[in-house]
C-alpha positions in Angstrom: 55.3 112.6 92.7 55.9 114.1 90.0 53.7 112.7 86.5 56.3 112.0 83.6 54.5 111.8 80.3 57.4 109.8 78.1 57.0 111.0 74.6 58.9 109.5 71.3 58.7 109.6 67.7 58.6 106.5 65.1 58.8 105.2 61.7 59.9 102.5 60.3 62.4 101.2 62.9 60.3 98.1 64.3 63.0 96.1 65.7 64.1 99.0 67.9 60.8 99.8 68.5 59.8 96.6 70.5 63.3 97.2 72.1 62.9 100.5 73.2 59.3 99.9 74.9 60.5 96.7 76.0 63.5 98.8 77.9 60.2 100.8 79.2 58.3 98.3 80.8 61.2 96.9 82.4 62.2 100.0 83.8 61.8 100.7 87.7 58.5 102.8 88.5 57.2 102.1 84.8 53.8 102.3 86.7 53.9 105.9 87.9 54.6 107.0 83.9 52.7 107.5 81.0 54.0 106.6 77.7 52.6 108.6 74.0 54.1 107.7 71.3 53.3 109.5 67.6 54.0 107.2 64.3 55.3 109.8 61.7 54.0 108.8 58.4 52.3 105.5 57.3 53.9 102.2 59.1 51.7 99.3 59.3 54.4 97.2 61.6 54.5 100.0 64.2 51.1 100.2 64.4 50.9 96.1 64.9 53.4 96.5 67.6 51.8 99.8 69.0 48.6 98.1 69.5 50.3 94.9 71.0 52.2 96.7 73.7 48.7 99.0 74.3 46.4 95.8 74.8 49.0 95.0 77.8 49.6 98.5 79.4 47.3 100.9 80.2 49.8 104.1 80.3 51.1 103.3 77.0 48.9 104.4 73.9 50.0 106.0 70.4 48.7 108.4 67.3 49.2 108.6 64.1 50.5 111.2 61.8 51.0 112.3 58.6 54.9 112.1 57.3 56.8 115.9 58.8 59.8 117.1 60.5 60.4 116.0 63.7 60.2 118.9 65.3 55.9 119.4 64.2 55.8 115.7 65.3 56.9 116.5 69.2 54.9 119.3 69.0 52.0 117.3 68.5 53.0 115.0 70.7 53.1 117.1 73.5 49.4 119.4 72.4 48.2 115.8 72.9 49.8 114.9 76.1 49.0 117.8 78.4 47.9 117.3 82.5 52.1 116.0 83.4 54.6 118.0 85.1 57.5 116.2 83.1 57.7 116.1 79.2 60.9 113.2 78.9 62.0 113.1 75.5 63.4 109.5 73.7 64.1 108.3 70.0 62.7 105.2 69.1 66.1 103.5 69.2 67.6 104.3 72.8 66.8 101.8 75.6 66.5 103.6 79.2 68.2 102.7 81.9 66.7 100.4 84.7 66.8 103.5 86.9 65.8 106.4 84.7 62.6 107.3 85.7 63.5 106.7 89.3 66.6 108.5 89.0 64.2 111.5 87.3 61.4 111.3 89.5 64.0 112.2 92.6 66.7 114.5 90.5 62.8 116.7 89.7 61.5 116.9 93.3 65.1 117.4 94.7 65.9 120.4 92.4 62.2 122.6 91.9 64.1 125.1 90.0 65.9 123.5 87.4 63.3 122.7 84.3 65.4 120.8 82.1 67.2 117.4 82.7 69.6 115.6 80.6 72.1 112.8 80.6 74.1 110.9 78.0 73.1 108.5 75.4 75.8 105.4 75.5 76.3 102.5 73.1 74.7 99.6 74.0 76.0 96.9 76.3 77.1 94.1 73.7 77.2 96.0 70.7 79.9 95.4 67.8 83.6 97.0 67.8 82.4 99.3 65.1 79.3 100.2 67.6 81.2 100.5 70.4 84.1 102.6 68.2 81.7 105.3 67.9 80.9 105.7 70.9 84.2 106.4 72.2 84.6 108.7 69.1 81.6 110.9 69.8 82.5 110.7 73.6 85.7 112.6 73.1 87.1 115.8 72.6 89.4 115.0 69.4 85.3 113.6 67.8 82.8 116.0 69.4 84.3 119.0 71.0 82.8 120.2 73.5 79.3 118.3 73.1 81.3 115.0 74.3 79.4 114.8 77.0 76.2 114.1 75.2 78.0 110.4 74.7 79.9 109.9 77.9 79.2 109.6 81.7 81.8 112.8 83.5 81.3 114.5 86.4 78.8 114.9 88.9 75.2 116.6 87.7 75.7 120.6 87.3 74.1 123.1 85.5 75.0 123.2 81.7 73.9 124.7 78.1 72.4 122.9 75.1 75.8 121.5 74.4 75.5 119.0 76.9 72.3 117.4 76.2 70.5 115.5 73.6 66.9 115.0 72.3 66.6 111.6 72.2 67.4 111.8 76.3 65.6 115.8 77.3 63.3 115.9 80.1 61.3 119.5 80.6 59.1 120.6 82.7 56.0 121.5 81.1 55.2 124.4 83.5 58.1 125.6 81.5 57.1 125.2 78.5 53.9 126.8 78.7 55.2 130.1 81.1 58.6 130.5 78.1 56.1 130.0 75.0 58.9 128.0 73.7 58.4 124.6 71.2 60.3 122.7 68.6 61.0 124.9 65.6 59.1 122.8 63.0 61.7 124.0 59.9 64.4 122.1 61.2 66.1 118.6 59.7 67.8 118.1 63.0 69.5 119.7 66.3 66.2 121.3 67.0 66.2 120.4 70.6 69.7 123.2 70.1 67.1 125.6 69.4 64.5 125.0 72.0 67.3 124.8 74.8 69.1 127.9 73.5 65.1 129.6 73.8 64.3 128.2 77.3 67.4 129.4 78.9 66.7 133.0 77.1 63.8 133.1 79.0 65.5 132.1 82.5 65.0 128.1 82.6 67.9 126.2 84.0 69.0 123.2 82.5 70.7 120.5 84.5 73.2 117.8 83.1 72.6 114.3 84.6 75.6 111.6 83.7 73.5 108.8 85.3 70.4 109.4 83.8 71.5 107.2 80.9 69.7 105.2 77.7 71.5 103.2 75.4 71.5 104.5 71.9 71.6 102.1 69.1 74.6 103.3 66.6 74.6 103.1 63.3 75.2 99.5 61.9 77.5 100.6 58.5 79.8 103.3 57.3 77.0 104.3 55.0 74.5 104.8 57.7 77.1 106.4 60.1 78.4 109.3 57.3 74.4 110.4 56.8 74.1 110.4 60.2 76.9 112.9 60.9 75.9 114.7 57.8 72.4 115.6 58.9 74.0 116.7 62.2 76.2 119.1 60.3 72.7 120.1 58.4 70.6 120.7 61.4 73.6 122.8 63.1 74.0 124.7 60.0 69.9 125.3 60.4 70.6 126.0 63.6 73.2 129.0 63.1 71.1 130.6 60.1 68.3 131.4 62.3 70.3 134.4 63.4 70.4 136.7 60.6 73.8 138.0 61.3 75.6 134.9 61.5 73.6 133.5 58.1 74.7 136.3 56.3 78.6 135.9 57.6 78.3 132.4 56.9 77.8 133.1 53.2 80.2 135.6 53.2 83.1 133.1 54.5 81.9 130.6 52.2 82.4 132.8 49.2 86.1 134.1 50.7 87.4 130.7 50.8 85.8 129.4 47.1 87.4 133.0 45.7 90.6 132.3 47.6 91.3 128.7 45.8 94.1 130.3 43.3 96.0 130.4 46.4 96.6 126.6 46.0 99.1 127.3 43.9 101.2 129.5 46.1 103.7 127.1 48.0 103.6 128.3 51.1 100.2 128.2 51.2 100.6 124.8 50.4 103.0 124.2 52.8 100.4 125.5 56.1 97.9 123.1 54.4 100.1 120.1 54.9 101.1 121.2 58.5 97.7 121.7 59.1 96.8 118.3 57.9 99.8 116.1 59.2 98.6 117.7 62.7 95.6 116.4 61.8 96.4 113.4 61.5 98.7 113.0 64.6 96.0 114.4 66.6 93.6 111.3 65.3 96.0 109.0 65.7 97.2 109.7 69.6 93.7 109.8 70.4 93.3 106.8 69.0 96.1 105.2 70.9 94.6 107.1 74.2 90.9 105.5 73.2 92.5 102.0 72.3 94.6 101.7 75.4 92.2 102.8 77.9 89.5 100.3 76.2 92.1 97.4 76.4 91.2 96.7 72.4 93.3 97.3 69.9 90.4 96.3 67.2 88.7 100.0 68.2 92.1 101.6 67.7 91.3 100.8 63.8 88.0 101.7 64.0 88.6 105.1 64.9 91.2 106.0 62.8 88.5 106.2 59.5 85.8 107.2 62.3 87.3 110.3 63.4 87.9 112.2 59.7 83.6 110.8 58.7 82.6 112.4 61.7 84.4 115.5 60.6 84.2 115.8 56.6 80.2 114.1 57.1 79.6 117.1 59.5 81.3 119.7 57.9 79.9 118.7 54.0 75.7 118.9 56.4 76.9 122.3 57.5 77.9 123.3 54.0 75.1 121.8 52.2 72.6 124.0 54.6 74.4 127.2 53.3 74.1 126.1 49.3 70.8 124.6 49.4 67.2 125.1 50.8 66.3 121.3 52.3 62.8 120.2 52.5 63.1 118.4 56.0 60.0 115.8 55.6 63.5 114.0 54.3 65.3 113.6 57.4 62.3 112.7 59.7 
């Protein structure tokens, strides 16, 4: 039987943390896994909650650390959790499905050549229409393009790259990390799993997306929170891209050229092209919203998608640009 260590970083999410822990202890084969949580900075309420669970369940433990990036926090957790076969990374605002541990153990034993496993993060059952609309938008091609499989159940288990995997539901064999020497980059605000998975694949590791290895992720409760999330995603992606010096140089040249070309907006045919592109975007967004709302048979989702789609694209884009023009203190986004 494979030994799984569930690793979670938490800070300032007391209600979510309790729901997260409750989902773990209710899951099948919970007694066969170990759970370790790192409190990322001062958080007395998290200490109280984890003390309560650690006393009730012998396989739950926690450590406290000073505030740091999420990448560094997860590296600390891995160093403190040696002696297992698989590290299973979860977010503190995620709830695992009842059969998550069973699926991971079975697939891990059935596919010994696969060293990284992951699945989708879905919207919690009974969540608000606004929350469900976020999940549907992120699970659509118009909303999230080639990373949409991170947010939907689709297809059969298959070999993938980092575009289909996400850190709130990611399992990695310890021997793959030890053999490759790959760890989380500690200088990223977000998307640290993209760089880690890319490095693992470069080292010869194979990754599998398992559609039914599900977690249920709490969506943002406010529009401001959702926009901030998209901004951080874009910022993290920019930092990942910047690890390639050529792309960093190209991004700066592109930004300089784009700013230099603003005077072209006074040219009539340029304005016409931009108007046509804007109209195409709006029509595509409306079509995607109609399709999703019809599929879900809920007209309320349609109205939410009309502003959620632009929020994804604008927030992500602004975050990406912010990553080009500034030096970021990643502890702000831990």
